[in-house]
C-alpha positions as CSV (number, residue, x, y, z in Angstrom):
1,M,58.1,49.6,-12.3
2,S,57.6,48.8,-15.9
3,K,56.1,45.8,-17.6
4,I,54.6,43.1,-15.4
5,N,55.7,39.6,-16.1
6,F,54.0,36.4,-15.1
7,N,53.8,32.7,-16.2
8,L,50.8,30.8,-17.4
9,D,50.1,27.1,-17.6
10,I,48.5,25.3,-20.5
11,Y,45.9,22.7,-19.7
12,T,44.4,20.0,-21.9
13,Y,41.0,21.7,-21.9
14,Q,42.6,24.7,-23.6
15,I,43.7,22.7,-26.6
16,D,41.6,23.0,-29.8
17,Y,40.7,20.5,-32.5
18,V,44.1,20.8,-34.3
19,G,46.2,20.4,-31.1
20,H,47.3,23.9,-30.2
21,V,46.0,26.4,-27.6
22,S,42.6,27.7,-28.7
23,N,42.4,31.4,-29.7
24,I,39.8,32.1,-27.0
25,V,42.3,31.1,-24.3
26,Y,44.4,34.3,-25.0
27,V,41.4,36.4,-24.1
28,Q,41.2,34.5,-20.8
29,W,44.9,35.1,-20.3
30,M,44.3,38.8,-20.9
31,E,41.7,38.7,-18.1
32,I,44.3,37.2,-15.8
33,G,46.8,39.8,-16.8
34,R,44.4,42.7,-16.2
35,T,43.7,41.3,-12.7
36,I,47.4,40.9,-11.9
37,L,48.1,44.4,-13.2
38,L,45.4,45.9,-10.9
39,E,46.7,43.9,-7.9
40,T,50.3,44.9,-8.6
41,I,49.6,48.6,-8.8
42,G,47.5,48.5,-5.6
43,L,44.0,48.7,-7.0
44,P,42.7,45.1,-6.8
45,L,39.1,44.4,-7.8
46,P,37.7,44.4,-4.2
47,I,39.0,47.9,-3.7
48,L,37.5,49.1,-7.0
49,E,34.2,47.5,-6.0
50,K,34.2,49.3,-2.6
51,K,34.8,52.6,-4.4
52,G,31.9,51.8,-6.8
53,I,34.1,51.6,-9.8
54,A,33.9,48.9,-12.5
55,P,36.5,48.3,-15.2
56,I,34.9,47.2,-18.4
57,L,36.3,46.2,-21.9
58,I,35.3,48.1,-25.0
59,H,37.8,46.6,-27.4
60,T,40.1,43.5,-27.8
61,D,42.6,42.9,-30.5
62,I,45.0,39.9,-30.7
63,K,47.5,38.9,-33.4
64,Y,48.7,35.3,-33.4
65,K,52.3,34.7,-34.5
66,K,53.3,31.2,-33.4
67,A,51.2,28.3,-32.1
68,L,51.4,27.2,-28.5
69,Y,51.0,23.5,-27.5
70,I,50.4,21.6,-24.3
71,H,54.1,21.1,-23.6
72,N,55.0,24.8,-24.0
73,K,55.7,27.2,-21.1
74,V,54.1,30.6,-21.5
75,K,55.3,34.0,-20.2
76,C,53.1,37.0,-20.4
77,E,54.0,40.7,-20.3
78,V,51.4,43.3,-19.5
79,W,51.6,47.1,-19.4
80,I,49.6,50.2,-20.2
81,S,50.5,52.2,-23.3
82,E,47.9,54.9,-23.1
83,L,46.2,56.4,-20.0
84,M,43.3,58.7,-20.5
85,N,40.9,60.3,-17.9
86,A,38.5,57.3,-17.8
87,S,40.1,54.7,-20.0
88,A,43.4,52.9,-20.8
89,I,45.0,50.8,-23.4
90,I,46.5,47.6,-21.9
91,N,49.1,45.7,-24.0
92,F,50.0,42.0,-23.8
93,N,52.8,39.9,-25.2
94,F,52.8,36.1,-25.0
95,F,56.1,34.2,-25.3
96,N,57.0,30.5,-25.4
97,E,59.8,29.0,-23.3
98,K,62.3,29.9,-26.1
99,N,61.2,33.6,-25.6
100,E,59.7,33.5,-29.1
101,L,56.7,35.8,-29.5
102,A,53.6,33.6,-29.8
103,A,50.9,36.4,-29.8
104,F,50.5,40.0,-28.9
105,G,47.5,42.2,-28.4
106,F,45.8,45.0,-26.6
107,Q,42.5,45.8,-24.9
108,K,40.8,49.2,-24.3
109,G,39.2,49.4,-20.9
110,L,36.9,52.0,-19.5
111,F,36.2,52.8,-15.9
112,I,32.6,53.3,-15.0
113,H,30.5,54.2,-11.9
114,R,28.9,50.9,-11.0
115,D,25.6,52.5,-10.0
116,K,25.3,55.1,-12.7
117,V,26.9,53.0,-15.5
118,K,28.6,56.2,-16.7
119,P,32.3,56.9,-17.2
120,Y,34.4,57.3,-14.1
121,R,37.3,59.8,-14.2
122,L,40.4,58.6,-12.4
123,T,41.6,60.7,-9.5
124,G,45.1,62.1,-9.4
125,D,46.1,59.4,-6.9
126,E,44.6,56.6,-9.0
127,R,46.4,57.9,-12.1
128,K,49.7,57.8,-10.2
129,L,49.1,54.1,-9.5
130,F,48.5,53.3,-13.2
131,E,51.5,55.4,-14.2
132,K,53.8,52.8,-12.6
133,V,53.1,50.5,-15.6
134,L,52.7,53.2,-18.3
135,I,55.1,52.8,-21.2
136,K,54.4,55.1,-24.1
């Protein structure tokens, strides 16, 4: 496996004052991408919750290259570029229907023990699941 690809719809409530997709929507799309990534590798949120693990964000960075509008079709790519013991860098690309890069970004996520609120170190088996989408 490598990058995970999925499509996104644009809705009228996501359009800002000047008529294009609001910048905050990209953060929402990143949330969708992280959820899809976890499901795809076999660690969906309900399983993490049962294990007492919570993924949290500690950094978000987005660069906007080309505006998206209500009529556009959006494709997203998501993958991991760095995998540490308790954290990961998740990368995102957003394309329009012409495959033109509209935006790209990354988020740094940290795994914590839900009850202790302290960093959680991934086990060897958990790391192997994330390595399926690790592209350095």
